[in-house]
C-alpha positions as CSV (number, residue, x, y, z in Angstrom):
1,M,74.4,109.7,108.9
2,R,77.8,110.8,109.2
3,A,81.0,111.5,110.6
4,F,83.9,114.2,110.2
5,V,86.6,112.4,112.2
6,F,90.0,113.2,112.8
7,P,93.8,112.1,113.0
8,G,96.3,111.6,115.9
9,Q,99.5,111.7,116.3
10,G,101.4,109.6,113.4
11,A,100.3,111.7,110.5
12,Q,102.7,114.4,110.4
13,T,104.5,114.8,107.5
14,I,106.6,117.7,106.2
15,G,104.3,119.8,103.5
16,M,101.2,118.7,104.9
17,G,98.6,121.9,104.7
18,K,100.5,123.7,102.3
19,A,97.9,122.9,98.7
20,L,95.0,124.1,101.0
21,A,96.6,126.5,102.6
22,D,97.8,127.9,98.7
23,A,94.0,127.1,97.3
24,Y,92.2,128.5,100.4
25,P,92.8,131.9,101.7
26,A,90.4,130.5,104.7
27,A,93.0,127.6,105.5
28,K,96.0,130.0,105.2
29,A,94.3,131.5,107.8
30,V,94.5,128.9,110.1
31,F,97.8,127.9,110.0
32,E,98.3,132.2,110.9
33,E,96.2,131.7,114.0
34,V,98.0,129.5,115.4
35,D,101.5,130.3,114.5
36,A,100.4,134.0,116.8
37,A,98.6,131.9,119.5
38,L,101.9,130.3,119.7
39,G,104.4,133.0,119.0
40,E,106.6,131.3,116.7
41,S,105.6,130.3,113.0
42,L,104.8,126.9,113.0
43,S,104.1,126.4,109.9
44,A,107.2,126.6,108.2
45,L,108.0,124.0,110.2
46,I,105.2,122.5,109.0
47,W,106.4,123.4,105.2
48,E,109.6,123.4,104.9
49,G,111.2,121.7,108.3
50,D,112.9,119.0,109.8
51,I,110.6,115.7,110.3
52,D,112.5,115.0,113.4
53,T,111.0,118.4,114.8
54,L,107.8,118.4,113.6
55,T,107.9,114.4,114.9
56,L,108.4,115.9,118.5
57,T,105.1,115.7,120.9
58,R,104.6,119.3,121.3
59,N,104.9,120.3,117.7
60,A,103.1,117.4,116.3
61,Q,100.2,118.2,118.4
62,P,99.1,121.9,117.4
63,A,100.5,121.0,113.8
64,L,98.1,117.6,112.8
65,M,95.2,120.4,114.7
66,A,96.4,123.1,112.3
67,T,96.3,121.0,108.9
68,S,92.9,118.8,110.0
69,L,91.3,123.0,110.4
70,A,92.6,124.1,107.8
71,A,91.5,121.5,105.5
72,M,87.9,121.8,107.5
73,K,87.6,125.6,106.5
74,A,88.6,124.3,103.0
75,L,85.2,122.3,103.2
76,E,83.4,125.5,104.7
77,A,84.5,127.5,101.5
78,E,83.0,125.6,99.4
79,G,80.0,125.5,101.6
80,I,80.0,122.3,103.4
81,T,79.5,123.2,107.1
82,I,80.5,120.9,110.1
83,S,76.5,120.6,110.5
84,A,76.8,117.8,107.7
85,A,78.2,115.9,110.2
86,D,75.7,114.0,112.8
87,F,79.3,113.4,114.6
88,V,82.5,114.3,115.2
89,A,85.6,112.4,116.6
90,G,89.4,112.5,116.8
91,H,92.1,109.8,117.9
92,S,93.8,111.0,121.0
93,L,95.1,114.9,120.0
94,G,92.5,114.4,117.2
95,E,89.8,114.7,119.6
96,Y,91.2,118.5,120.2
97,S,91.0,118.9,116.3
98,A,86.9,117.4,116.4
99,L,86.1,119.8,119.7
100,A,87.2,123.1,117.6
101,A,85.8,121.7,113.9
102,A,82.6,121.9,116.0
103,G,83.1,125.1,117.6
104,A,83.6,123.7,121.7
105,L,87.3,125.6,121.4
106,S,88.7,128.1,119.5
107,I,91.7,127.6,117.2
108,A,93.9,129.6,119.2
109,D,92.9,127.8,122.5
110,T,93.1,124.5,120.8
111,A,96.9,125.6,119.8
112,R,97.7,126.6,122.9
113,L,96.5,123.8,125.2
114,L,97.8,121.2,122.5
115,R,101.4,122.7,122.6
116,I,100.7,122.3,126.7
117,R,99.5,119.3,126.2
118,G,102.3,118.0,123.8
119,T,105.0,119.7,126.4
120,A,103.4,118.0,129.6
121,M,103.1,114.5,127.8
122,Q,107.1,114.4,127.0
123,E,107.8,115.7,130.0
124,A,105.9,113.6,132.2
125,V,108.3,110.4,132.3
126,P,112.1,111.0,131.4
127,V,113.2,109.4,128.4
128,G,114.1,106.4,128.4
129,V,111.9,105.3,131.2
130,G,108.3,104.2,129.5
131,A,107.9,102.7,126.1
132,M,104.6,101.7,123.4
133,A,104.2,98.6,121.4
134,A,101.6,97.8,119.0
135,L,100.0,94.3,119.5
136,L,99.2,92.7,116.1
137,G,96.5,90.1,115.8
138,L,95.7,89.9,119.3
139,G,91.9,91.1,120.2
140,F,91.6,93.9,122.7
141,E,90.3,91.5,125.5
142,D,93.6,88.9,124.8
143,A,95.7,92.2,124.5
144,K,94.5,93.9,127.8
145,A,95.5,90.4,129.9
146,V,99.2,90.6,128.1
147,A,99.6,94.2,129.7
148,E,98.3,92.8,133.3
149,E,100.4,89.8,132.9
150,A,104.1,92.1,131.7
151,A,103.0,94.6,134.6
152,Q,104.9,92.6,137.4
153,G,104.6,95.6,139.7
154,Q,105.4,98.5,136.9
155,V,102.6,100.2,134.8
156,C,102.0,98.2,131.5
157,Q,98.0,99.0,130.0
158,A,96.4,98.8,127.0
159,A,96.4,102.1,125.4
160,N,94.9,102.1,122.1
161,D,92.3,100.2,121.4
162,N,92.8,101.1,117.6
163,D,91.0,98.2,115.8
164,P,90.2,94.6,116.0
165,S,93.8,93.4,114.7
166,Q,96.1,96.2,116.7
167,V,96.3,97.4,120.0
168,V,98.3,99.1,122.0
169,V,100.1,99.1,125.3
170,S,102.0,101.5,127.1
171,G,104.1,101.8,130.5
172,H,107.7,101.2,132.1
173,K,110.1,100.0,129.0
174,E,110.8,96.7,131.1
175,A,107.6,96.2,131.4
176,V,106.3,96.5,127.9
177,E,109.1,94.7,126.1
178,R,107.9,92.3,128.6
179,A,104.4,92.2,127.0
180,L,106.8,91.5,123.2
181,E,107.5,88.4,124.4
182,I,103.9,87.2,126.2
183,A,102.2,88.8,123.0
184,K,104.5,86.2,120.7
185,A,103.9,83.6,122.7
186,K,99.8,84.0,122.7
187,G,99.4,84.2,119.1
188,A,100.3,87.6,118.4
189,K,101.3,88.0,114.7
190,R,103.7,90.6,115.2
191,A,104.5,92.6,118.4
192,L,107.1,95.5,118.2
193,L,107.8,98.8,119.7
194,L,106.5,102.0,118.3
195,P,108.9,105.0,118.0
196,V,107.4,107.4,120.4
197,S,109.0,109.1,123.1
198,A,106.8,108.9,126.1
199,P,104.4,106.3,126.7
200,F,101.3,108.4,126.1
201,H,97.9,106.7,127.6
202,C,98.6,104.9,131.1
203,A,99.2,106.0,134.5
204,L,102.8,107.1,133.9
205,M,100.7,110.6,132.6
206,Q,99.6,111.4,135.6
207,P,101.6,114.9,135.5
208,A,100.8,115.6,132.2
209,A,96.6,115.3,133.3
210,D,97.7,117.2,136.3
211,V,99.1,119.9,134.1
212,M,96.0,119.7,131.9
213,A,93.7,119.7,134.7
214,Q,95.0,123.5,135.4
215,A,95.5,124.4,131.5
216,L,91.4,123.5,130.9
217,D,90.6,125.4,133.5
218,G,91.7,128.8,132.1
219,V,89.5,128.2,128.7
220,E,86.6,128.7,127.6
221,I,85.1,125.3,126.0
222,K,80.9,126.2,124.6
223,A,78.5,123.1,123.4
224,P,79.8,121.9,120.4
225,A,77.5,122.1,117.6
226,V,77.3,118.2,116.7
227,P,78.3,116.0,119.2
228,V,81.2,114.6,120.2
229,V,82.2,110.9,120.6
230,A,84.6,110.8,123.2
231,N,88.0,108.5,123.4
232,V,87.2,107.4,127.1
233,R,83.2,107.1,126.9
234,A,83.3,106.1,123.4
235,A,80.1,107.4,123.2
236,A,78.8,110.9,123.1
237,V,79.2,113.9,124.9
238,T,78.0,117.8,124.4
239,D,78.3,118.9,127.9
240,P,81.3,121.6,128.2
241,A,81.2,120.6,131.6
242,V,81.6,116.6,131.2
243,I,83.7,117.4,127.6
244,R,86.5,119.2,130.0
245,S,87.0,116.2,132.7
246,L,86.4,114.0,129.4
247,L,90.2,116.0,128.2
248,V,91.8,115.4,131.1
249,E,91.0,111.6,131.5
250,Q,92.3,111.5,128.1
251,V,95.6,111.8,129.3
252,T,96.0,108.7,131.2
253,G,93.0,106.7,129.6
254,S,92.5,104.7,127.0
255,V,91.5,105.7,123.1
256,R,89.0,103.4,122.6
257,W,88.8,104.2,119.1
258,R,87.6,100.9,118.1
259,E,84.5,100.6,120.7
260,S,83.9,104.2,119.3
261,V,84.0,103.5,115.6
262,L,81.6,100.2,116.6
263,W,79.5,102.9,118.7
264,M,78.8,105.4,115.7
265,A,78.3,102.5,113.5
266,E,75.4,101.3,115.5
267,T,74.3,104.5,116.6
268,G,73.3,104.9,112.3
269,V,76.6,106.4,111.0
270,K,77.5,105.5,107.3
271,E,80.4,107.5,105.9
272,A,83.2,108.7,107.7
273,W,85.3,111.6,106.7
274,E,88.6,111.6,107.7
275,I,89.8,115.6,107.9
276,G,93.4,116.3,108.0
277,A,96.7,114.4,107.2
278,G,97.1,111.0,106.4
279,K,94.4,107.7,105.9
280,A,95.5,105.7,109.2
281,L,92.0,106.0,110.9
282,S,90.7,105.6,107.7
283,G,92.2,102.1,107.5
284,M,91.0,101.5,111.3
285,I,87.5,102.1,110.5
286,K,87.4,99.4,107.5
287,R,88.8,96.6,109.7
288,I,86.4,97.5,112.4
289,S,83.2,98.1,110.3
290,K,82.0,97.1,107.6
291,D,79.3,99.3,107.0
292,I,80.9,102.7,106.7
293,A,82.1,104.1,103.6
294,V,85.4,105.9,104.3
295,N,86.4,109.1,102.5
296,N,89.0,111.5,103.2
297,V,89.8,115.2,102.9
298,G,93.5,116.4,102.9
299,T,94.4,118.1,99.7
300,P,92.3,120.1,97.4
301,D,91.5,117.7,95.5
302,D,89.8,115.7,97.9
303,I,87.8,118.6,98.8
304,A,86.4,118.4,95.4
305,A,85.2,115.5,95.1
306,A,83.8,116.2,99.3
307,K,81.7,119.2,97.4
308,A,80.4,116.9,94.8
309,A,79.4,114.0,97.7
310,L,78.1,116.2,99.7
């Protein structure tokens, strides 16, 4: 069994997807469709812009989705469709890429939703009030206990359960800073603040969840061509109504990536293909399960290798 997985924020680089767009008209068309949906040339920012501007949440989210879908369209041009996968999954915003790849959402709707999501997440908490930190070398239960101890009446939650050695906590800046010290005292190998603009995937994101509930209300969601392993469930879903509610829940809920990969491994997945920019998920999957072989699809050379393998 095989899963196609889609990266989240942090994987963005200037120039991502350009070689695919140059080599495959169908990949170029994805970037053109996203530009049209947003009413601006996001592709110019992705290929020739400034990394700080691209990294702004409102830009990074649709940009990473566009790059993933361009890679998917390049695969399709070589005869590899979504039906080559038994499951799709994505990390945070990558879940939207997975849904678009599986035909549950149109590319244009996905681009608009991610622009709304990125803007809403950015605006939910004033700059400097929230923070996120990576705790390395602590398991999820230990990291969760650290977050609970650090909260002291503020918000501090285990936001991303990435792999057995990395959990990200999110919340009020003072609480997250307390978590760094507590984590080190409890034997974390490293504990460091992350360079993010807002505290994602915690209760402070409720205003953004409310915005997304409204935005998703106006969008058609179809049953995906293959099941989507949802972040907040760590299990496969196919019902459009369930998908809609989970996308709202995902804004404040934990990204259960480690559990999602374990669920796929236990269900029989033997290979994962990371579709889009970077190799962050591939590294995580290798640390989570020795039973899943990992491959990347982000360049024309990767497409050629995938064609030979699939």
